[in-house]
C-alpha positions as CSV (number, residue, x, y, z in Angstrom):
1,M,-8.7,8.0,0.2
2,E,-7.6,10.4,-2.5
3,R,-9.0,9.7,-6.0
4,R,-7.1,9.8,-9.2
5,R,-7.9,9.7,-12.9
6,L,-6.7,7.2,-15.5
7,G,-7.9,8.9,-18.5
8,G,-11.7,8.8,-18.2
9,L,-11.6,6.4,-15.3
10,E,-11.6,7.4,-11.6
11,V,-9.9,5.1,-9.1
12,S,-8.4,5.2,-5.7
13,A,-5.0,6.7,-5.5
14,L,-3.6,3.2,-4.5
15,G,-4.8,0.1,-6.2
16,L,-4.5,-3.6,-5.1
17,G,-2.4,-5.8,-7.2
18,C,-3.8,-9.3,-7.1
19,A,-1.2,-11.3,-9.0
20,T,0.3,-12.9,-5.9
21,M,-3.1,-14.0,-4.5
22,T,-2.6,-17.1,-6.6
23,P,0.9,-18.9,-6.7
24,F,3.5,-16.7,-7.9
25,Y,5.9,-15.9,-5.0
26,D,4.5,-18.2,-2.4
27,E,1.4,-20.4,-1.8
28,P,-1.2,-17.9,-0.7
29,D,-4.3,-18.8,1.4
30,P,-7.3,-18.0,-0.8
31,E,-9.5,-17.0,2.2
32,S,-6.9,-14.6,3.3
33,A,-6.8,-13.2,-0.2
34,I,-10.6,-12.7,-0.3
35,A,-10.5,-11.0,3.1
36,T,-7.8,-8.6,1.8
37,I,-9.9,-7.7,-1.2
38,R,-12.9,-7.0,1.0
39,R,-10.8,-5.0,3.5
40,A,-9.4,-2.9,0.7
41,R,-12.8,-1.4,0.0
42,E,-13.2,-0.5,3.8
43,L,-9.9,1.5,3.4
44,G,-11.1,3.3,0.3
45,I,-9.2,1.1,-2.1
46,D,-11.5,0.1,-5.0
47,F,-9.1,-0.6,-7.9
48,L,-8.2,-4.2,-8.4
49,D,-5.7,-5.4,-10.9
50,T,-5.7,-8.9,-12.3
51,S,-5.0,-10.8,-15.6
52,D,-5.9,-14.1,-17.2
53,A,-2.2,-15.0,-17.0
54,Y,-2.2,-15.0,-13.2
55,G,-2.8,-18.5,-12.0
56,A,-3.9,-19.5,-15.4
57,G,-7.3,-17.7,-14.8
58,R,-7.7,-18.8,-11.2
59,N,-6.9,-15.2,-10.1
60,E,-9.9,-13.9,-11.9
61,E,-12.1,-16.6,-10.4
62,L,-10.8,-15.6,-6.8
63,I,-11.8,-12.0,-7.5
64,A,-15.2,-13.1,-8.5
65,R,-15.7,-14.8,-5.3
66,A,-14.4,-11.8,-3.2
67,V,-16.6,-9.2,-4.9
68,E,-19.8,-11.4,-5.1
69,G,-22.7,-9.2,-4.3
70,R,-20.5,-6.1,-4.3
71,R,-19.4,-5.8,-7.8
72,A,-20.4,-2.2,-8.1
73,D,-18.0,-1.2,-5.2
74,Y,-14.9,-2.1,-7.2
75,V,-13.1,-1.1,-10.4
76,I,-11.7,-4.2,-11.9
77,A,-8.9,-4.2,-14.4
78,S,-7.7,-7.3,-16.3
79,K,-5.4,-8.2,-19.1
80,F,-4.8,-10.6,-21.9
81,G,-2.1,-11.8,-24.3
82,N,0.8,-12.7,-21.9
83,L,1.3,-16.5,-22.8
84,R,3.7,-19.3,-22.7
85,A,4.7,-21.3,-25.8
86,P,4.7,-25.1,-25.6
87,D,8.4,-25.1,-24.6
88,G,7.7,-22.7,-21.8
89,S,9.2,-19.6,-23.2
90,P,7.2,-16.3,-23.0
91,T,5.1,-15.2,-26.0
92,S,2.1,-13.1,-26.7
93,D,-1.0,-13.0,-28.8
94,G,-2.7,-9.7,-30.0
95,R,-4.8,-11.2,-32.9
96,P,-8.3,-9.6,-33.1
97,E,-9.9,-13.0,-32.9
98,Y,-7.8,-13.9,-29.7
99,V,-8.8,-10.5,-28.2
100,R,-12.4,-11.4,-28.4
101,E,-12.0,-15.0,-27.1
102,A,-9.8,-13.9,-24.2
103,C,-12.3,-11.2,-23.2
104,E,-15.2,-13.7,-23.2
105,R,-13.2,-16.2,-21.0
106,S,-12.3,-13.3,-18.5
107,L,-15.9,-12.1,-18.3
108,K,-17.0,-15.7,-17.5
109,R,-14.3,-16.2,-14.8
110,L,-14.9,-12.8,-13.2
111,E,-18.7,-13.4,-13.3
112,T,-19.4,-10.0,-14.6
113,D,-20.9,-8.3,-17.6
114,V,-18.2,-5.7,-18.1
115,I,-14.5,-5.2,-17.3
116,D,-13.8,-1.7,-16.2
117,L,-10.2,-1.5,-17.7
118,Y,-8.9,-4.1,-20.2
119,Y,-5.3,-4.2,-21.1
120,I,-3.1,-5.9,-23.7
121,H,-0.7,-7.4,-21.3
122,R,2.3,-7.9,-23.6
123,I,2.6,-6.5,-27.1
124,D,2.5,-9.0,-30.0
125,P,5.2,-8.0,-32.4
126,T,3.6,-9.9,-35.2
127,V,0.3,-8.0,-35.1
128,P,0.0,-4.2,-35.8
129,I,-1.1,-2.6,-32.6
130,E,-3.8,-0.8,-34.5
131,D,-5.4,-4.3,-35.2
132,T,-5.2,-5.4,-31.5
133,V,-6.5,-2.1,-30.2
134,G,-9.2,-2.0,-32.9
135,A,-10.5,-5.3,-31.7
136,M,-10.4,-4.1,-28.1
137,S,-12.4,-0.9,-29.1
138,E,-15.1,-3.2,-30.5
139,L,-15.4,-4.7,-27.0
140,V,-16.1,-1.1,-25.7
141,R,-18.8,-0.6,-28.3
142,Q,-20.3,-4.0,-27.3
143,G,-20.4,-2.8,-23.6
144,K,-18.1,-5.6,-22.5
145,V,-15.3,-3.3,-21.7
146,R,-15.4,0.3,-20.4
147,H,-11.8,1.5,-20.8
148,L,-8.7,0.3,-22.5
149,G,-5.1,0.0,-21.3
150,I,-1.7,-1.1,-22.7
151,S,1.1,-2.7,-20.6
152,E,4.9,-2.6,-21.1
153,A,4.8,-0.8,-24.3
154,G,7.2,1.8,-25.8
155,P,6.3,5.5,-26.7
156,E,5.6,4.9,-30.3
157,T,3.3,2.0,-29.6
158,I,1.4,3.9,-27.1
159,R,1.0,6.8,-29.5
160,R,-0.3,4.5,-32.3
161,A,-2.6,2.7,-29.9
162,H,-4.0,6.0,-28.5
163,A,-4.6,7.2,-32.1
164,T,-6.7,4.1,-32.7
165,H,-8.8,4.3,-29.5
166,P,-8.3,6.5,-26.4
167,I,-6.2,4.6,-24.0
168,S,-7.0,5.3,-20.3
169,A,-4.0,3.7,-18.7
170,V,-0.4,2.6,-19.4
171,Q,0.9,-0.1,-17.0
172,I,4.6,-0.6,-16.6
173,E,6.8,-1.5,-13.7
174,Y,7.9,1.6,-11.7
175,S,9.4,2.0,-8.3
176,L,12.4,3.5,-6.5
177,W,14.6,0.9,-8.2
178,T,12.9,0.8,-11.6
179,R,12.7,4.3,-13.0
180,D,13.0,3.8,-16.8
181,V,9.6,5.3,-17.5
182,E,10.6,8.8,-16.2
183,A,12.5,9.7,-19.4
184,E,9.8,9.3,-22.0
185,I,6.7,7.4,-20.9
186,L,5.5,9.6,-18.0
187,P,5.8,12.9,-20.1
188,L,4.0,11.2,-23.0
189,C,1.2,10.1,-20.6
190,E,0.9,13.6,-19.4
191,A,0.7,15.1,-22.8
192,L,-1.9,12.6,-24.1
193,G,-4.0,12.6,-20.9
194,I,-3.3,9.0,-20.1
195,G,-3.1,7.6,-16.6
196,F,-0.1,5.6,-15.4
197,V,-0.4,2.5,-13.3
198,A,2.8,1.4,-11.5
199,Y,3.1,-2.3,-11.0
200,S,5.5,-3.8,-8.6
201,P,5.8,-0.4,-6.8
202,L,7.6,-2.1,-3.8
203,G,10.2,-3.8,-6.0
204,R,8.6,-7.3,-5.8
205,G,8.7,-7.0,-2.0
206,F,12.4,-6.1,-1.9
207,L,11.8,-2.4,-0.9
208,T,9.9,-3.5,2.2
209,G,13.2,-4.7,3.7
210,T,11.8,-8.1,4.3
211,V,13.8,-9.9,1.6
212,T,17.4,-10.5,2.5
213,R,18.5,-13.8,1.2
214,L,17.8,-15.8,-2.1
215,D,17.6,-19.0,-0.2
216,A,14.9,-17.7,2.0
217,L,12.6,-17.7,-1.0
218,R,10.6,-20.9,-1.4
219,E,11.2,-23.2,-4.5
220,G,9.0,-21.9,-7.3
221,D,9.2,-18.3,-6.2
222,A,9.5,-16.2,-9.5
223,R,12.0,-13.9,-7.9
224,R,14.6,-16.7,-7.8
225,N,15.1,-16.2,-11.5
226,M,15.3,-12.5,-11.4
227,P,18.7,-11.0,-11.7
228,R,18.2,-8.4,-8.9
229,F,17.8,-11.1,-6.3
230,Q,20.9,-13.0,-7.2
231,G,24.6,-13.1,-6.3
232,D,26.5,-9.9,-6.0
233,N,23.4,-8.0,-7.3
234,L,21.5,-8.8,-4.1
235,G,24.2,-7.5,-1.9
236,R,24.5,-4.3,-3.7
237,N,20.7,-3.8,-3.7
238,L,20.4,-4.6,0.0
239,G,22.7,-1.6,0.5
240,L,20.1,0.5,-1.2
241,V,17.4,-0.7,1.1
242,E,19.4,0.1,4.2
243,E,19.4,3.7,2.9
244,L,15.6,3.5,2.5
245,K,15.1,2.1,6.0
246,A,17.1,5.1,7.4
247,H,15.0,7.6,5.6
248,A,11.8,5.9,6.5
249,A,12.8,6.0,10.2
250,A,13.4,9.7,9.8
251,E,9.9,10.1,8.3
252,R,8.4,7.8,11.0
253,C,7.0,5.4,8.6
254,T,7.8,1.9,7.2
255,P,10.1,1.5,4.1
256,A,7.0,0.3,2.1
257,Q,5.1,3.4,3.0
258,L,8.0,5.7,2.1
259,A,8.4,3.9,-1.3
260,L,4.7,4.3,-2.1
261,A,4.5,7.9,-0.9
262,W,7.6,8.7,-3.1
263,L,5.7,7.2,-6.1
264,L,2.4,9.0,-5.3
265,S,4.5,12.3,-5.3
266,R,5.8,11.8,-8.9
267,R,2.8,12.7,-10.9
268,P,-1.0,13.2,-10.0
269,F,-1.9,10.6,-12.6
270,V,0.3,7.8,-11.2
271,V,-1.5,5.0,-9.4
272,P,0.7,2.3,-7.7
273,I,-0.8,-1.1,-7.4
274,A,1.0,-2.8,-4.5
275,G,0.2,-6.5,-4.2
276,T,-0.6,-8.4,-1.1
277,S,-2.8,-11.1,0.2
278,H,-2.6,-10.1,3.8
279,T,-4.7,-7.5,5.4
280,R,-1.9,-6.4,7.8
281,W,0.3,-5.4,4.8
282,L,-2.6,-3.8,3.0
283,D,-3.4,-1.6,6.0
284,D,0.3,-0.7,6.1
285,N,0.3,0.3,2.4
286,A,-3.0,2.2,2.5
287,A,-1.5,4.6,5.2
288,A,1.0,5.8,2.6
289,A,-1.7,7.6,0.7
290,G,-1.9,10.1,3.6
291,L,1.9,10.4,3.9
292,R,3.6,13.6,2.8
293,I,7.3,13.2,2.8
294,S,9.8,16.1,3.2
295,A,11.5,17.7,0.3
296,D,15.0,16.8,1.9
297,T,13.8,13.0,1.9
298,E,12.6,13.3,-1.6
299,D,15.9,14.8,-2.7
300,A,17.8,12.1,-0.9
301,L,15.8,9.3,-2.4
302,D,16.3,10.7,-5.9
303,H,20.1,10.5,-5.3
304,V,20.3,7.1,-3.6
305,F,17.8,5.5,-6.1
306,A,19.0,7.5,-9.2
307,P,18.0,5.7,-12.5
308,G,20.3,2.8,-12.9
309,A,21.2,2.5,-9.3
310,A,19.8,-1.0,-8.8
311,A,22.1,-3.8,-9.7
312,G,20.9,-6.3,-12.3
313,G,18.0,-6.4,-14.8
314,R,14.4,-6.3,-13.6
315,Y,13.6,-9.5,-15.7
316,P,15.7,-12.4,-17.0
317,A,17.0,-11.6,-20.5
318,N,14.5,-13.6,-22.4
319,H,11.7,-11.6,-20.7
320,L,13.4,-8.3,-21.3
321,K,13.4,-8.9,-25.1
322,R,9.5,-8.8,-25.0
323,L,9.2,-5.5,-23.3
324,G,8.6,-2.3,-25.3
325,L,11.0,-0.1,-23.3
């Protein structure tokens, strides 16, 4: 598989998002998830993305099981600072002392001596980003972390973070139906030599064409609370997916493959991290790395999925307030 650079870090052009390998959308089978992680390496995918927020740490523990005896074959990214307050509302913590504590816990759960890429998952508005990244840079100097990243941050925060210590990767949601980063973030990353990691590149599964009804999602599925999957928004967005299906048929690929190939064509430093705990979907996604879509199809997708085309916000209002964009 093609290799791409995230700043000073080299990874596979497609990564494997591991968030849904612990309960998030459904109740995944741990053994299936482990098999998927091991299959990824056979396909040339070595970039794994997790967080201490996924499954309250269980996601990192699952990755440790999957890579046991093969740690050197993988590039592991994890994150910290995405928390819940006692009342259940989303919050964050970027205090230097918390940075150190969180890293030690992640290292223990991952059963590793070093995390290849370590992100601040959500920006803490009460702590200067220079203080947070300064503490993260100490982890690099101590050999506990190799490269630093920042997630869901705005342009000025990225600049300030990068001035404190070189940032290798910015991670923000990016897909055909979420294109906010194209105006400022991608040009900034290009100018600063920072890689871009696109999470939810398949629109939380919606762009695969397999999600058609809200009531088909299990109780507890996080998408039930997301505006794009609700009411009239869902109907309007299904119309977009029908267009995607038609273009995928013309390109002789699946809608998921077309959505990923489109992302890979955006910039050479964009790395999508499609998530799955099933090897059959992983195999399907991996094939997108070798797909070259026609200029006509690219133009058509740019038109159908123009910025703002998707109906509804990508998160509920209380979550959107925490994002830097």
